[in-house]
Biopython code that builds the backbone (N, CA, C, O; Angstrom):
import numpy as np
from Bio.PDB.StructureBuilder import StructureBuilder

atoms = [
    (1, "MET", "N", (-60.350, -4.836, -5.836)),
    (1, "MET", "CA", (-60.789, -6.175, -6.181)),
    (1, "MET", "C", (-61.895, -6.587, -5.218)),
    (1, "MET", "O", (-61.778, -6.399, -4.007)),
    (2, "LYS", "N", (-62.961, -7.145, -5.761)),
    (2, "LYS", "CA", (-64.088, -7.567, -4.937)),
    (2, "LYS", "C", (-63.770, -8.878, -4.236)),
    (2, "LYS", "O", (-62.922, -9.648, -4.685)),
    (3, "LYS", "N", (-64.458, -9.117, -3.138)),
    (3, "LYS", "CA", (-64.235, -10.331, -2.348)),
    (3, "LYS", "C", (-64.459, -11.586, -3.185)),
    (3, "LYS", "O", (-63.675, -12.531, -3.102)),
    (4, "GLY", "N", (-65.523, -11.604, -3.993)),
    (4, "GLY", "CA", (-65.817, -12.763, -4.837)),
    (4, "GLY", "C", (-64.720, -13.050, -5.845)),
    (4, "GLY", "O", (-64.411, -14.208, -6.125)),
    (5, "GLN", "N", (-64.124, -11.977, -6.397)),
    (5, "GLN", "CA", (-63.038, -12.153, -7.365)),
    (5, "GLN", "C", (-61.816, -12.760, -6.687)),
    (5, "GLN", "O", (-61.164, -13.644, -7.243)),
    (6, "LEU", "N", (-61.509, -12.282, -5.481)),
    (6, "LEU", "CA", (-60.364, -12.812, -4.746)),
    (6, "LEU", "C", (-60.575, -14.285, -4.435)),
    (6, "LEU", "O", (-59.655, -15.091, -4.572)),
    (7, "LEU", "N", (-61.777, -14.632, -4.020)),
    (7, "LEU", "CA", (-62.112, -16.018, -3.712)),
    (7, "LEU", "C", (-61.955, -16.891, -4.953)),
    (7, "LEU", "O", (-61.416, -17.995, -4.877)),
    (8, "MET", "N", (-62.425, -16.399, -6.088)),
    (8, "MET", "CA", (-62.343, -17.148, -7.341)),
    (8, "MET", "C", (-60.889, -17.336, -7.746)),
    (8, "MET", "O", (-60.503, -18.430, -8.158)),
    (9, "GLU", "N", (-60.071, -16.287, -7.638)),
    (9, "GLU", "CA", (-58.668, -16.396, -8.026)),
    (9, "GLU", "C", (-57.937, -17.398, -7.147)),
    (9, "GLU", "O", (-57.130, -18.178, -7.652)),
    (10, "GLU", "N", (-58.198, -17.396, -5.849)),
    (10, "GLU", "CA", (-57.548, -18.357, -4.947)),
    (10, "GLU", "C", (-57.969, -19.776, -5.294)),
    (10, "GLU", "O", (-57.138, -20.683, -5.325)),
    (11, "ALA", "N", (-59.252, -19.971, -5.554)),
    (11, "ALA", "CA", (-59.742, -21.299, -5.912)),
    (11, "ALA", "C", (-59.140, -21.756, -7.234)),
    (11, "ALA", "O", (-58.779, -22.924, -7.377)),
    (12, "GLU", "N", (-59.027, -20.852, -8.199)),
    (12, "GLU", "CA", (-58.444, -21.199, -9.493)),
    (12, "GLU", "C", (-56.976, -21.577, -9.344)),
    (12, "GLU", "O", (-56.512, -22.522, -9.982)),
    (13, "GLU", "N", (-56.249, -20.854, -8.515)),
    (13, "GLU", "CA", (-54.840, -21.166, -8.299)),
    (13, "GLU", "C", (-54.684, -22.560, -7.695)),
    (13, "GLU", "O", (-53.781, -23.305, -8.074)),
    (14, "GLU", "N", (-55.559, -22.909, -6.762)),
    (14, "GLU", "CA", (-55.516, -24.245, -6.152)),
    (14, "GLU", "C", (-55.793, -25.320, -7.196)),
    (14, "GLU", "O", (-55.123, -26.353, -7.218)),
    (15, "ILE", "N", (-56.774, -25.082, -8.058)),
    (15, "ILE", "CA", (-57.119, -26.042, -9.110)),
    (15, "ILE", "C", (-55.946, -26.225, -10.064)),
    (15, "ILE", "O", (-55.618, -27.353, -10.432)),
    (16, "VAL", "N", (-55.313, -25.135, -10.465)),
    (16, "VAL", "CA", (-54.177, -25.207, -11.398)),
    (16, "VAL", "C", (-53.053, -26.031, -10.780)),
    (16, "VAL", "O", (-52.443, -26.849, -11.468)),
    (17, "GLU", "N", (-52.770, -25.832, -9.506)),
    (17, "GLU", "CA", (-51.725, -26.610, -8.839)),
    (17, "GLU", "C", (-52.083, -28.093, -8.802)),
    (17, "GLU", "O", (-51.217, -28.944, -9.006)),
    (18, "LYS", "N", (-53.344, -28.406, -8.544)),
    (18, "LYS", "CA", (-53.790, -29.811, -8.542)),
    (18, "LYS", "C", (-53.646, -30.421, -9.929)),
    (18, "LYS", "O", (-53.217, -31.566, -10.064)),
    (19, "ILE", "N", (-54.002, -29.664, -10.956)),
    (19, "ILE", "CA", (-53.872, -30.147, -12.338)),
    (19, "ILE", "C", (-52.412, -30.465, -12.635)),
    (19, "ILE", "O", (-52.108, -31.524, -13.184)),
    (20, "LYS", "N", (-51.510, -29.557, -12.278)),
    (20, "LYS", "CA", (-50.085, -29.774, -12.539)),
    (20, "LYS", "C", (-49.573, -31.023, -11.839)),
    (20, "LYS", "O", (-48.822, -31.800, -12.428)),
    (21, "LYS", "N", (-49.975, -31.224, -10.579)),
    (21, "LYS", "CA", (-49.525, -32.406, -9.829)),
    (21, "LYS", "C", (-50.042, -33.690, -10.465)),
    (21, "LYS", "O", (-49.299, -34.663, -10.591)),
    (22, "LEU", "N", (-51.315, -33.698, -10.867)),
    (22, "LEU", "CA", (-51.880, -34.894, -11.480)),
    (22, "LEU", "C", (-51.289, -35.155, -12.857)),
    (22, "LEU", "O", (-51.097, -36.309, -13.239)),
    (23, "GLU", "N", (-50.996, -34.094, -13.609)),
    (23, "GLU", "CA", (-50.374, -34.275, -14.919)),
    (23, "GLU", "C", (-49.017, -34.950, -14.771)),
    (23, "GLU", "O", (-48.643, -35.797, -15.583)),
    (24, "ALA", "N", (-48.283, -34.570, -13.731)),
    (24, "ALA", "CA", (-46.959, -35.149, -13.507)),
    (24, "ALA", "C", (-47.048, -36.641, -13.207)),
    (24, "ALA", "O", (-46.116, -37.387, -13.507)),
    (25, "LYS", "N", (-48.161, -37.083, -12.617)),
    (25, "LYS", "CA", (-48.334, -38.492, -12.261)),
    (25, "LYS", "C", (-48.959, -39.317, -13.385)),
    (25, "LYS", "O", (-48.886, -40.545, -13.359)),
    (26, "ASN", "N", (-49.569, -38.662, -14.368)),
    (26, "ASN", "CA", (-50.284, -39.345, -15.440)),
    (26, "ASN", "C", (-49.289, -39.882, -16.472)),
    (26, "ASN", "O", (-48.519, -39.112, -17.046)),
    (27, "ASN", "N", (-49.299, -41.186, -16.709)),
    (27, "ASN", "CA", (-48.334, -41.811, -17.630)),
    (27, "ASN", "C", (-48.441, -41.284, -19.057)),
    (27, "ASN", "O", (-47.424, -40.995, -19.688)),
    (28, "GLU", "N", (-49.665, -41.157, -19.570)),
    (28, "GLU", "CA", (-49.854, -40.693, -20.946)),
    (28, "GLU", "C", (-49.309, -39.277, -21.105)),
    (28, "GLU", "O", (-48.575, -38.984, -22.049)),
    (29, "ILE", "N", (-49.670, -38.417, -20.185)),
    (29, "ILE", "CA", (-49.218, -37.031, -20.255)),
    (29, "ILE", "C", (-47.714, -36.961, -20.008)),
    (29, "ILE", "O", (-47.013, -36.176, -20.647)),
    (30, "GLY", "N", (-47.224, -37.773, -19.090)),
    (30, "GLY", "CA", (-45.789, -37.807, -18.819)),
    (30, "GLY", "C", (-44.993, -38.145, -20.062)),
    (30, "GLY", "O", (-43.944, -37.551, -20.312)),
    (31, "LYS", "N", (-45.489, -39.102, -20.848)),
    (31, "LYS", "CA", (-44.808, -39.477, -22.089)),
    (31, "LYS", "C", (-44.804, -38.329, -23.089)),
    (31, "LYS", "O", (-43.800, -38.089, -23.759)),
    (32, "ILE", "N", (-45.912, -37.628, -23.190)),
    (32, "ILE", "CA", (-46.004, -36.502, -24.122)),
    (32, "ILE", "C", (-45.056, -35.389, -23.697)),
    (32, "ILE", "O", (-44.343, -34.821, -24.525)),
    (33, "VAL", "N", (-45.052, -35.082, -22.413)),
    (33, "VAL", "CA", (-44.163, -34.025, -21.906)),
    (33, "VAL", "C", (-42.709, -34.414, -22.127)),
    (33, "VAL", "O", (-41.903, -33.578, -22.535)),
    (34, "GLU", "N", (-42.363, -35.667, -21.864)),
    (34, "GLU", "CA", (-40.986, -36.122, -22.097)),
    (34, "GLU", "C", (-40.613, -36.023, -23.566)),
    (34, "GLU", "O", (-39.500, -35.618, -23.904)),
    (35, "GLU", "N", (-41.540, -36.392, -24.439)),
    (35, "GLU", "CA", (-41.297, -36.300, -25.881)),
    (35, "GLU", "C", (-41.028, -34.844, -26.285)),
    (35, "GLU", "O", (-40.156, -34.561, -27.106)),
    (36, "MET", "N", (-41.793, -33.939, -25.689)),
    (36, "MET", "CA", (-41.613, -32.519, -25.994)),
    (36, "MET", "C", (-40.277, -32.006, -25.459)),
    (36, "MET", "O", (-39.606, -31.212, -26.117)),
    (37, "LYS", "N", (-39.895, -32.455, -24.275)),
    (37, "LYS", "CA", (-38.617, -32.032, -23.696)),
    (37, "LYS", "C", (-37.450, -32.538, -24.539)),
    (37, "LYS", "O", (-36.496, -31.804, -24.796)),
    (38, "LYS", "N", (-37.532, -33.800, -24.967)),
    (38, "LYS", "CA", (-36.460, -34.366, -25.791)),
    (38, "LYS", "C", (-36.312, -33.603, -27.101)),
    (38, "LYS", "O", (-35.201, -33.359, -27.571)),
    (39, "ALA", "N", (-37.433, -33.236, -27.675)),
    (39, "ALA", "CA", (-37.405, -32.508, -28.943)),
    (39, "ALA", "C", (-37.157, -31.012, -28.723)),
    (39, "ALA", "O", (-37.003, -30.251, -29.679)),
    (40, "GLU", "N", (-37.123, -30.605, -27.455)),
    (40, "GLU", "CA", (-36.917, -29.204, -27.080)),
    (40, "GLU", "C", (-37.918, -28.285, -27.765)),
    (40, "GLU", "O", (-37.555, -27.253, -28.328)),
    (41, "VAL", "N", (-39.198, -28.685, -27.706)),
    (41, "VAL", "CA", (-40.281, -27.883, -28.279)),
    (41, "VAL", "C", (-41.383, -27.687, -27.238)),
    (41, "VAL", "O", (-41.463, -28.418, -26.251)),
    (42, "LYS", "N", (-42.215, -26.704, -27.475)),
    (42, "LYS", "CA", (-43.358, -26.463, -26.612)),
    (42, "LYS", "C", (-44.663, -26.817, -27.317)),
    (42, "LYS", "O", (-45.745, -26.693, -26.743)),
    (43, "VAL", "N", (-44.549, -27.261, -28.574)),
    (43, "VAL", "CA", (-45.704, -27.654, -29.371)),
    (43, "VAL", "C", (-45.370, -28.983, -30.033)),
    (43, "VAL", "O", (-44.249, -29.189, -30.496)),
    (44, "LEU", "N", (-46.359, -29.893, -30.075)),
    (44, "LEU", "CA", (-46.110, -31.227, -30.620)),
    (44, "LEU", "C", (-47.328, -31.708, -31.396)),
    (44, "LEU", "O", (-48.464, -31.357, -31.076)),
    (45, "ARG", "N", (-47.080, -32.496, -32.397)),
    (45, "ARG", "CA", (-48.129, -33.131, -33.198)),
    (45, "ARG", "C", (-49.099, -32.113, -33.794)),
    (45, "ARG", "O", (-50.295, -32.126, -33.503)),
    (46, "ASN", "N", (-48.567, -31.246, -34.619)),
    (46, "ASN", "CA", (-49.374, -30.234, -35.320)),
    (46, "ASN", "C", (-50.230, -29.406, -34.369)),
    (46, "ASN", "O", (-51.418, -29.197, -34.613)),
    (47, "ASN", "N", (-49.623, -28.941, -33.290)),
    (47, "ASN", "CA", (-50.272, -28.094, -32.284)),
    (47, "ASN", "C", (-51.338, -28.810, -31.466)),
    (47, "ASN", "O", (-52.064, -28.166, -30.708)),
    (48, "GLU", "N", (-51.449, -30.133, -31.605)),
    (48, "GLU", "CA", (-52.441, -30.842, -30.787)),
    (48, "GLU", "C", (-52.071, -30.732, -29.308)),
    (48, "GLU", "O", (-52.937, -30.502, -28.465)),
    (49, "TRP", "N", (-50.797, -30.894, -28.999)),
    (49, "TRP", "CA", (-50.312, -30.807, -27.618)),
    (49, "TRP", "C", (-49.376, -29.623, -27.473)),
    (49, "TRP", "O", (-48.540, -29.371, -28.341)),
    (50, "GLN", "N", (-49.522, -28.892, -26.363)),
    (50, "GLN", "CA", (-48.658, -27.750, -26.082)),
    (50, "GLN", "C", (-48.363, -27.692, -24.591)),
    (50, "GLN", "O", (-49.086, -28.265, -23.777)),
    (51, "ILE", "N", (-47.307, -27.004, -24.255)),
    (51, "ILE", "CA", (-47.029, -26.679, -22.859)),
    (51, "ILE", "C", (-47.036, -25.164, -22.776)),
    (51, "ILE", "O", (-46.289, -24.492, -23.488)),
    (52, "LYS", "N", (-47.883, -24.629, -21.904)),
    (52, "LYS", "CA", (-47.991, -23.184, -21.752)),
    (52, "LYS", "C", (-48.184, -22.887, -20.268)),
    (52, "LYS", "O", (-49.081, -23.434, -19.626)),
    (53, "ASP", "N", (-47.340, -22.021, -19.735)),
    (53, "ASP", "CA", (-47.385, -21.676, -18.305)),
    (53, "ASP", "C", (-47.350, -22.927, -17.427)),
    (53, "ASP", "O", (-48.056, -23.018, -16.423)),
    (54, "LYS", "N", (-46.511, -23.889, -17.827)),
    (54, "LYS", "CA", (-46.314, -25.147, -17.112)),
    (54, "LYS", "C", (-47.572, -26.016, -17.047)),
    (54, "LYS", "O", (-47.670, -26.907, -16.203)),
    (55, "LEU", "N", (-48.526, -25.759, -17.934)),
    (55, "LEU", "CA", (-49.716, -26.599, -18.052)),
    (55, "LEU", "C", (-49.702, -27.277, -19.411)),
    (55, "LEU", "O", (-49.217, -26.708, -20.389)),
    (56, "VAL", "N", (-50.230, -28.486, -19.473)),
    (56, "VAL", "CA", (-50.338, -29.211, -20.730)),
    (56, "VAL", "C", (-51.669, -28.833, -21.367)),
    (56, "VAL", "O", (-52.718, -28.908, -20.727)),
    (57, "LEU", "N", (-51.618, -28.428, -22.631)),
    (57, "LEU", "CA", (-52.821, -28.097, -23.381)),
    (57, "LEU", "C", (-53.007, -29.112, -24.486)),
    (57, "LEU", "O", (-52.047, -29.527, -25.134)),
    (58, "LYS", "N", (-54.247, -29.507, -24.695)),
    (58, "LYS", "CA", (-54.593, -30.370, -25.818)),
    (58, "LYS", "C", (-55.619, -29.614, -26.643)),
    (58, "LYS", "O", (-56.681, -29.236, -26.149)),
    (59, "LYS", "N", (-55.288, -29.403, -27.892)),
    (59, "LYS", "CA", (-56.139, -28.636, -28.802)),
    (59, "LYS", "C", (-56.498, -27.282, -28.190)),
    (59, "LYS", "O", (-57.654, -26.859, -28.220)),
    (60, "GLU", "N", (-55.482, -26.607, -27.633)),
    (60, "GLU", "CA", (-55.551, -25.253, -27.086)),
    (60, "GLU", "C", (-56.415, -25.125, -25.831)),
    (60, "GLU", "O", (-56.789, -24.016, -25.450)),
    (61, "LYS", "N", (-56.738, -26.250, -25.183)),
    (61, "LYS", "CA", (-57.488, -26.220, -23.931)),
    (61, "LYS", "C", (-56.682, -26.950, -22.861)),
    (61, "LYS", "O", (-55.990, -27.926, -23.151)),
    (62, "VAL", "N", (-56.776, -26.471, -21.627)),
    (62, "VAL", "CA", (-56.040, -27.116, -20.536)),
    (62, "VAL", "C", (-56.494, -28.555, -20.424)),
    (62, "VAL", "O", (-57.688, -28.836, -20.320)),
    (63, "TYR", "N", (-55.530, -29.471, -20.446)),
    (63, "TYR", "CA", (-55.835, -30.888, -20.291)),
    (63, "TYR", "C", (-56.111, -31.166, -18.819)),
    (63, "TYR", "O", (-55.267, -30.895, -17.964)),
    (64, "ILE", "N", (-57.281, -31.704, -18.522)),
    (64, "ILE", "CA", (-57.649, -32.064, -17.158)),
    (64, "ILE", "C", (-57.457, -33.574, -17.031)),
    (64, "ILE", "O", (-58.132, -34.345, -17.713)),
    (65, "PRO", "N", (-56.551, -33.991, -16.170)),
    (65, "PRO", "CA", (-56.323, -35.431, -15.996)),
    (65, "PRO", "C", (-57.602, -36.161, -15.592)),
    (65, "PRO", "O", (-58.518, -35.566, -15.024)),
    (66, "LYS", "N", (-57.647, -37.434, -15.889)),
    (66, "LYS", "CA", (-58.823, -38.252, -15.580)),
    (66, "LYS", "C", (-58.859, -38.556, -14.083)),
    (66, "LYS", "O", (-58.490, -39.642, -13.636)),
    (67, "ASP", "N", (-59.313, -37.566, -13.332)),
    (67, "ASP", "CA", (-59.432, -37.683, -11.885)),
    (67, "ASP", "C", (-60.816, -37.147, -11.514)),
    (67, "ASP", "O", (-61.080, -35.949, -11.612)),
    (68, "GLU", "N", (-61.688, -38.055, -11.088)),
    (68, "GLU", "CA", (-63.086, -37.695, -10.841)),
    (68, "GLU", "C", (-63.243, -36.585, -9.809)),
    (68, "GLU", "O", (-64.049, -35.675, -10.007)),
    (69, "SER", "N", (-62.492, -36.640, -8.717)),
    (69, "SER", "CA", (-62.652, -35.616, -7.684)),
    (69, "SER", "C", (-62.218, -34.239, -8.192)),
    (69, "SER", "O", (-62.850, -33.235, -7.866)),
    (70, "LEU", "N", (-61.149, -34.185, -8.986)),
    (70, "LEU", "CA", (-60.704, -32.917, -9.558)),
    (70, "LEU", "C", (-61.747, -32.381, -10.532)),
    (70, "LEU", "O", (-62.076, -31.196, -10.501)),
    (71, "ARG", "N", (-62.258, -33.234, -11.379)),
    (71, "ARG", "CA", (-63.259, -32.793, -12.356)),
    (71, "ARG", "C", (-64.522, -32.287, -11.663)),
    (71, "ARG", "O", (-65.098, -31.283, -12.084)),
    (72, "LEU", "N", (-64.957, -32.973, -10.605)),
    (72, "LEU", "CA", (-66.127, -32.516, -9.847)),
    (72, "LEU", "C", (-65.857, -31.170, -9.174)),
    (72, "LEU", "O", (-66.734, -30.309, -9.116)),
    (73, "GLU", "N", (-64.652, -31.003, -8.673)),
    (73, "GLU", "CA", (-64.279, -29.733, -8.041)),
    (73, "GLU", "C", (-64.320, -28.587, -9.052)),
    (73, "GLU", "O", (-64.774, -27.490, -8.728)),
    (74, "ILE", "N", (-63.853, -28.835, -10.258)),
    (74, "ILE", "CA", (-63.881, -27.810, -11.302)),
    (74, "ILE", "C", (-65.323, -27.461, -11.666)),
    (74, "ILE", "O", (-65.661, -26.288, -11.824)),
    (75, "ILE", "N", (-66.163, -28.474, -11.796)),
    (75, "ILE", "CA", (-67.581, -28.228, -12.092)),
    (75, "ILE", "C", (-68.211, -27.419, -10.968)),
    (75, "ILE", "O", (-68.918, -26.444, -11.223)),
    (76, "TRP", "N", (-67.959, -27.818, -9.728)),
    (76, "TRP", "CA", (-68.510, -27.094, -8.587)),
    (76, "TRP", "C", (-68.039, -25.646, -8.596)),
    (76, "TRP", "O", (-68.833, -24.727, -8.394)),
    (77, "LEU", "N", (-66.756, -25.447, -8.829)),
    (77, "LEU", "CA", (-66.191, -24.109, -8.831)),
    (77, "LEU", "C", (-66.883, -23.219, -9.855)),
    (77, "LEU", "O", (-67.156, -22.049, -9.583)),
    (78, "ASN", "N", (-67.165, -23.765, -11.020)),
    (78, "ASN", "CA", (-67.753, -22.968, -12.095)),
    (78, "ASN", "C", (-69.262, -22.798, -11.996)),
    (78, "ASN", "O", (-69.829, -21.941, -12.674)),
    (79, "HIS", "N", (-69.915, -23.588, -11.175)),
    (79, "HIS", "CA", (-71.371, -23.497, -11.095)),
    (79, "HIS", "C", (-71.896, -23.028, -9.744)),
    (79, "HIS", "O", (-73.024, -22.541, -9.668)),
    (80, "ASN", "N", (-71.125, -23.158, -8.692)),
    (80, "ASN", "CA", (-71.636, -22.839, -7.366)),
    (80, "ASN", "C", (-71.058, -21.581, -6.742)),
    (80, "ASN", "O", (-71.573, -21.109, -5.729)),
    (81, "MET", "N", (-70.014, -21.035, -7.315)),
    (81, "MET", "CA", (-69.441, -19.806, -6.764)),
    (81, "MET", "C", (-70.390, -18.642, -7.082)),
    (81, "MET", "O", (-70.913, -18.560, -8.194)),
    (82, "PRO", "N", (-70.615, -17.747, -6.119)),
    (82, "PRO", "CA", (-71.520, -16.621, -6.382)),
    (82, "PRO", "C", (-71.099, -15.787, -7.596)),
    (82, "PRO", "O", (-71.957, -15.266, -8.308)),
    (83, "ILE", "N", (-69.802, -15.654, -7.841)),
    (83, "ILE", "CA", (-69.328, -14.857, -8.964)),
    (83, "ILE", "C", (-69.698, -15.494, -10.310)),
    (83, "ILE", "O", (-69.753, -14.806, -11.329)),
    (84, "ALA", "N", (-69.953, -16.814, -10.310)),
    (84, "ALA", "CA", (-70.312, -17.512, -11.546)),
    (84, "ALA", "C", (-71.739, -17.184, -11.985)),
    (84, "ALA", "O", (-72.112, -17.430, -13.131)),
    (85, "GLY", "N", (-72.532, -16.629, -11.068)),
    (85, "GLY", "CA", (-73.888, -16.253, -11.421)),
    (85, "GLY", "C", (-74.916, -17.329, -11.129)),
    (85, "GLY", "O", (-76.113, -17.115, -11.325)),
    (86, "TYR", "N", (-74.463, -18.484, -10.662)),
    (86, "TYR", "CA", (-75.370, -19.567, -10.317)),
    (86, "TYR", "C", (-75.536, -19.614, -8.806)),
    (86, "TYR", "O", (-74.624, -19.233, -8.072)),
    (87, "ARG", "N", (-76.643, -20.056, -8.352)),
    (87, "ARG", "CA", (-76.899, -20.173, -6.909)),
    (87, "ARG", "C", (-77.160, -21.616, -6.520)),
    (87, "ARG", "O", (-78.093, -21.906, -5.772)),
    (88, "GLY", "N", (-76.325, -22.529, -7.034)),
    (88, "GLY", "CA", (-76.448, -23.929, -6.619)),
    (88, "GLY", "C", (-76.935, -24.828, -7.684)),
    (88, "GLY", "O", (-77.080, -26.030, -7.459)),
]
sb = StructureBuilder()
sb.init_structure("model")
sb.init_model(0)
sb.init_chain("A")
sb.init_seg("    ")
for serial, (resi, resn, name, xyz) in enumerate(atoms, 1):
    if name == "N":
        sb.init_residue(resn, " ", resi, " ")
    sb.init_atom(name, np.array(xyz, "f"), 0.0, 1.0, " ", f" {name:<3s}", serial, name[0])
structure = sb.get_structure()
């Protein structure tokens, strides 16, 4: 494994953990997750919402909570890491 790949994987793991923590605090997402738990399903509302690998997905994409610093970090990660192919 190359150094850049290891760096990217560590950064991605940190982002995923931050997403999970913020999802747990988000009222809207909390209600959806509770609704899914009560119904004992992993898919809700015609596949609009899902839980996969302990992450909430909306329309098959990871739901990113409305947190400006997290969103900026994700943008930075995808555009400024050398492995992404961008140089700033």
